[in-house]
C-alpha positions as CSV (number, residue, x, y, z in Angstrom):
1,M,43.6,-62.9,1.0
2,L,46.6,-61.6,-1.0
3,K,44.9,-58.5,-2.4
4,G,41.3,-57.5,-2.3
5,T,38.6,-55.9,-0.3
6,R,36.0,-56.9,2.3
7,T,32.9,-55.2,3.7
8,A,32.9,-54.7,7.5
9,I,30.9,-53.1,10.3
10,V,33.0,-51.1,12.7
11,H,32.3,-51.9,16.4
12,R,35.1,-50.0,18.2
13,I,37.9,-47.6,17.4
14,Q,40.9,-47.3,19.7
15,P,43.6,-44.7,18.9
16,I,47.1,-45.7,20.0
17,S,50.5,-44.0,19.8
18,I,53.6,-46.0,19.1
19,H,56.7,-43.9,19.3
20,G,54.6,-40.8,18.6
21,Q,53.0,-42.3,15.4
22,V,49.2,-42.4,15.8
23,S,47.5,-45.6,14.6
24,L,44.0,-46.9,15.1
25,D,42.9,-50.3,16.3
26,V,39.7,-50.9,14.5
27,F,37.4,-53.7,15.8
28,W,35.0,-55.0,13.2
29,T,32.7,-57.8,12.1
30,D,31.9,-59.3,8.8
31,P,28.2,-58.7,8.0
32,E,27.9,-62.1,6.4
33,D,29.4,-64.0,9.4
34,P,26.4,-65.6,11.3
35,E,28.5,-65.9,14.5
36,G,29.5,-62.2,14.5
37,E,33.1,-62.8,15.4
38,I,34.8,-59.5,16.3
39,R,38.1,-59.1,14.4
40,H,40.8,-56.5,14.6
41,A,42.9,-54.4,12.2
42,R,45.6,-51.8,13.1
43,V,46.0,-49.1,10.5
44,G,47.6,-45.6,10.3
45,D,45.3,-42.7,11.1
46,E,45.9,-41.4,7.6
47,A,44.5,-44.6,6.1
48,T,40.9,-44.3,7.5
49,P,37.9,-42.0,6.9
50,R,38.1,-38.9,9.2
51,N,34.5,-39.3,10.4
52,M,34.5,-43.1,10.9
53,Q,32.3,-44.1,13.9
54,P,31.2,-47.4,15.5
55,G,28.2,-48.8,13.5
56,D,29.6,-47.6,10.1
57,T,29.8,-50.0,7.2
58,V,33.3,-49.7,5.6
59,T,35.4,-51.4,3.0
60,L,38.7,-52.9,4.2
61,H,41.5,-53.0,1.6
62,Y,43.9,-55.9,1.9
63,L,47.4,-56.5,0.7
64,M,49.3,-59.7,1.6
65,G,46.7,-60.6,4.2
66,M,47.0,-57.2,6.1
67,V,44.5,-54.4,6.1
68,T,46.3,-51.4,4.5
69,E,43.4,-48.9,4.2
70,I,39.8,-48.5,5.3
71,T,37.3,-46.5,3.2
72,A,33.7,-45.6,3.6
73,A,31.4,-48.1,1.9
C-alpha cells in the first residue's frame, strides 16, 4: 500500500529505546483476516494514542508501505 489506512486490533505493545529515542513495537491483527495472523509495526511514541492498550481497535496510517501513525478508530 503506497498511501492509505487500515483498521487493526492491537494485541501487544512493546516499548523500545534505540539510542535514547523511544519507539513502540505494536503487534496487531487485521479484523477481516480469518487466520488472525499477527503483524508488527514500529512507530515513534509520538505517533500513537497515549492511552492505547491491547484489545483496542485502531487505524494504521501507511505511507510507502510503512506504518507512519496509529490513531484511535
